[in-house]
C-alpha positions in Angstrom: 97.9 125.5 95.6 98.1 121.8 96.7 101.3 120.9 98.6 103.4 118.0 99.1 102.8 118.0 102.8 99.1 117.9 102.1 99.4 114.8 99.6 101.7 113.2 102.2 99.1 113.8 104.9 96.1 112.4 102.8 98.1 109.1 101.9 99.1 108.6 105.5 95.4 108.8 106.5 94.2 106.7 103.7 96.5 104.0 104.5 96.5 104.1 108.1 92.6 104.6 108.4 93.4 106.9 111.4 94.6 110.5 111.8 96.3 109.5 115.1 98.3 106.7 113.3 98.9 109.0 110.2 100.2 111.7 112.6 102.6 109.5 114.2 103.8 108.1 110.9 104.4 111.5 109.5 106.1 112.9 112.6 103.0 115.8 113.2 100.2 116.5 115.3 96.8 115.2 114.7 95.2 118.6 114.4 97.9 119.5 111.6 96.9 116.3 109.8 93.2 117.1 110.2 93.9 120.8 108.8 96.3 119.6 105.7 93.2 117.2 104.9 90.6 120.2 105.0 92.8 122.4 102.9 93.4 119.7 100.5 89.8 118.9 99.9 89.1 122.8 99.8 91.5 123.0 97.0 90.1 120.1 95.3 86.3 120.9 95.9 85.5 117.3 96.7 85.2 115.3 100.1 88.1 112.4 100.0 87.2 110.9 103.5 84.1 110.3 105.3 84.2 110.2 109.2 82.0 108.5 111.0 83.0 108.8 114.6 86.5 107.1 114.6 86.1 105.3 111.5 87.3 106.9 108.5 86.2 105.6 104.9 87.4 106.8 101.6 84.9 108.2 99.1 85.0 107.3 95.5 86.7 110.5 94.7 89.2 109.7 97.5 90.0 106.1 96.0 90.7 107.6 92.7 92.9 110.4 94.1 94.9 108.1 96.2 96.1 106.3 93.4 97.2 109.4 91.6 99.2 110.4 94.8 100.8 107.3 95.2 102.1 107.7 91.6 103.3 111.5 92.4 105.1 110.2 95.4 107.0 107.4 93.8 108.0 109.8 90.6 109.3 112.2 93.1 111.5 109.6 94.9 112.7 108.0 91.7 113.7 111.6 90.7 115.6 112.0 93.9 117.6 108.7 93.7 118.2 109.4 89.8 120.6 112.3 90.7 122.1 110.8 93.9 125.7 110.2 93.8 126.9 106.5 94.3 123.0 105.7 94.1 123.8 101.9 94.3 125.0 102.4 97.8 123.0 102.7 100.6 121.2 101.2 103.6 118.4 98.6 102.9 116.1 96.6 105.1 114.6 93.5 103.9 112.2 90.9 105.3 112.5 87.4 104.4 110.6 84.0 105.6 112.6 81.0 106.6 111.8 79.7 103.1 114.4 82.0 101.5 116.8 82.5 104.4 117.7 78.8 104.7 119.2 78.0 101.1 119.2 81.5 99.4 120.2 84.1 101.4 123.9 83.3 101.7 124.8 83.3 98.0 122.5 86.2 97.5 124.3 88.3 100.2 127.9 87.1 98.8 126.7 88.4 95.3 124.9 91.5 96.6 128.0 92.8 98.5 130.3 92.1 95.7 128.1 94.1 93.4 127.6 96.8 95.9 130.5 97.3 98.0 130.0 99.8 101.1 126.2 99.2 101.3 124.8 98.1 104.6 121.8 95.6 104.8 119.4 94.3 107.5 117.8 91.2 107.1 114.7 90.3 109.3 113.5 86.7 109.4 109.8 86.3 110.3 106.5 84.9 108.9 104.3 86.6 106.7 101.9 88.4 108.9 104.8 90.0 110.7 106.6 91.2 107.4 103.4 92.5 106.1 102.8 94.7 109.1 106.5 95.9 108.9 105.9 97.0 105.5 103.0 99.1 106.3 104.7 100.6 109.2 107.5 101.3 106.7 110.0 99.4 108.7 111.3 97.5 105.6 112.1 98.5 102.1 110.6 95.1 100.8 109.7 91.7 102.0 109.2 88.2 100.4 105.9 86.5 101.5 103.3 83.7 100.1 100.9 85.3 97.6 97.9 86.9 99.4 94.7 88.9 98.3 96.6 92.4 98.9 96.6 95.0 101.3 95.9 98.8 101.0 99.2 100.6 100.9 101.2 97.7 99.7 102.0 97.1 96.1 103.2 93.3 95.2 104.6 91.5 92.3 105.4 87.9 91.5 108.9 86.7 92.6 108.8 82.8 92.0 106.4 80.1 91.6 107.6 76.9 93.4 107.1 73.3 93.7 106.0 71.9 97.0 107.8 68.9 98.4 107.0 66.0 100.9 110.1 66.2 103.3 110.9 63.3 105.6 113.8 61.9 107.5 116.3 60.1 105.0 115.4 56.4 105.0 115.7 55.7 101.0 117.4 56.9 98.0 114.1 58.6 96.8 115.2 62.3 96.5 113.0 64.1 93.7 111.0 60.8 93.1 107.2 62.3 92.6 104.9 61.1 95.4 101.3 61.0 95.6 100.1 61.7 99.1 96.7 59.7 99.0 98.6 56.5 98.1 100.5 56.7 101.4 99.5 55.7 104.7 97.8 58.3 106.9 100.3 61.4 107.6 101.8 62.5 110.9 102.5 66.0 109.5 104.1 69.2 111.0 102.3 72.3 109.9 102.7 76.0 110.3 100.0 77.7 112.6 96.4 78.9 111.3 97.6 82.4 111.1 100.1 81.4 108.3 99.2 81.5 104.8 100.7 78.4 103.8 98.8 76.5 106.3 95.5 77.3 104.6 97.0 76.5 101.4 98.4 73.0 102.5 94.9 72.0 104.1 93.1 73.0 101.1 95.3 70.5 99.0 94.9 67.9 101.6 91.0 68.2 101.4 91.0 68.4 97.6 93.0 65.3 97.1 91.9 62.7 99.6 95.0 63.1 101.7 94.4 61.5 104.9 96.1 63.0 108.1 96.6 60.8 111.3 98.0 63.6 113.4 98.8 67.2 113.0 101.5 69.1 115.1 101.8 73.0 114.7 105.2 74.4 114.7 105.9 78.1 113.8 109.6 77.3 114.1 111.3 76.3 110.8 114.6 75.0 112.3 112.8 73.2 114.8 110.5 71.7 112.2 113.5 70.4 110.2 115.2 68.9 113.2 112.0 66.9 114.5 111.3 65.7 110.9 114.9 64.3 110.5 114.7 62.5 114.0 111.4 61.1 113.7 108.7 59.5 111.4 106.9 62.7 110.8 106.7 64.6 107.6 106.5 68.4 106.4 105.3 70.0 103.5 108.0 72.4 102.2 108.9 74.7 99.2 111.8 73.3 97.0 113.7 76.6 97.3 114.1 75.9 101.0 115.6 72.4 100.6 117.5 72.6 97.4 120.9 72.8 99.7 119.7 69.2 101.1 119.4 67.2 97.9 122.9 65.7 98.3 122.9 65.4 102.1 122.0 62.4 104.1 119.3 64.0 106.4 116.2 64.3 104.2 114.0 62.6 101.5 112.8 65.6 99.3 110.0 64.4 96.8 107.6 66.7 94.7 104.0 66.4 95.4 102.3 65.2 92.3 99.0 63.9 91.0 98.3 66.6 91.2 101.6 68.9 91.6 101.1 71.4 94.4 102.6 74.9 93.7 103.4 77.9 95.6 103.8 81.4 94.7 106.0 84.0 96.4 105.3 87.7 95.9 107.9 90.7 96.8 105.7 93.3 98.6 106.8 97.0 99.3 105.2 100.2 100.5 102.8 101.3 97.7 104.0 105.1 98.1 107.7 104.3 97.8 110.2 103.8 95.2 112.6 101.0 96.0 116.1 102.2 96.1 118.8 101.3 93.6 120.4 99.1 96.2 117.2 97.5 97.4 116.1 96.9 93.8 119.8 95.2 93.2 119.2 92.7 96.0 115.6 92.0 95.2 116.9 91.1 91.7 119.7 88.9 93.2 116.9 86.9 95.4 115.0 86.4 92.2 118.0 85.1 90.2 118.8 82.5 93.2 115.2 81.6 93.2 115.2 80.9 89.5 118.6 79.1 89.9 117.1 76.8 92.4 113.9 76.1 90.2 116.4 75.5 87.2 118.1 72.7 89.5 114.9 71.1 90.2 114.0 70.9 86.3 117.3 69.6 85.5 117.5 67.0 88.3 114.0 65.7 87.6 114.5 65.7 83.9 117.6 63.4 84.2 115.8 61.3 86.5 113.0 60.7 84.1 115.6 60.0 81.3 117.3 57.5 83.5 114.0 55.9 84.3 113.0 55.4 80.7 116.3 53.8 80.0 115.9 51.3 82.9 112.4 50.4 81.3 113.8 49.8 77.9 114.1 46.0 76.8 117.8 44.5 76.4 118.8 44.6 72.9 120.5 41.3 71.7 123.5 41.8 69.7 
């Protein structure tokens, strides 16, 4: 009979690509993990993994069986949570990029702690690569990162689709006035490092739309980026959700990129083999609501601006 331990061992080896890493993750010995895999393959009558020295590759049967095993583990955890007492409480670990911590985190935390009193929450701020690694290691319940092609062992779903902004020091009253970058003088732009998913997307937009860049400065430090932009003639390309709290301040001009518009998608990622706890699911939903609220502000403010502009262009009516 196939045991739950055998299933967990197989999933660990499949996702880690290593018996040593799988053993460490499961708190077992390497020989124990290997024995579980042999027993499982004997029970199934099929090879699940091909071993070529240190390299491990799943067979077709292994790929199909992995999907079923992940589903079994998630259903088992969901069943355990459904009978837990005070199930909305608990300790959760969340990973967020500066995009979300700067403007959305404070109101989200306030709503969450009011809705789930007694819960404990730990928030790690980092960029997408670090957060993805932490998800794979089981160190976070979920994280929010820019959309990417996906990784074995991680499931993801769309959380928000946001408009990208040109952010510069405050010099005019041009907040939310659309801007076409190709019409501007060559940009001096602050960008994240090459390993950052956003960097690739921004550079692609520049190339595809004839944007001229005079100088690039790489900064993987968001607060440092904003301080530098506010005090100089350099600019940055940042999502609206990050800058929503600055619209009525006197530090930045925040203008949506237009002709064409530039969008970014952010996804929620979590370990594929686990079911999110009710407390984590609640906080994820609150973050989504905060992001949607920010986008609603963008729609309302830009809509009101267009109406004002149309009225200003109307000829005066003589009475």
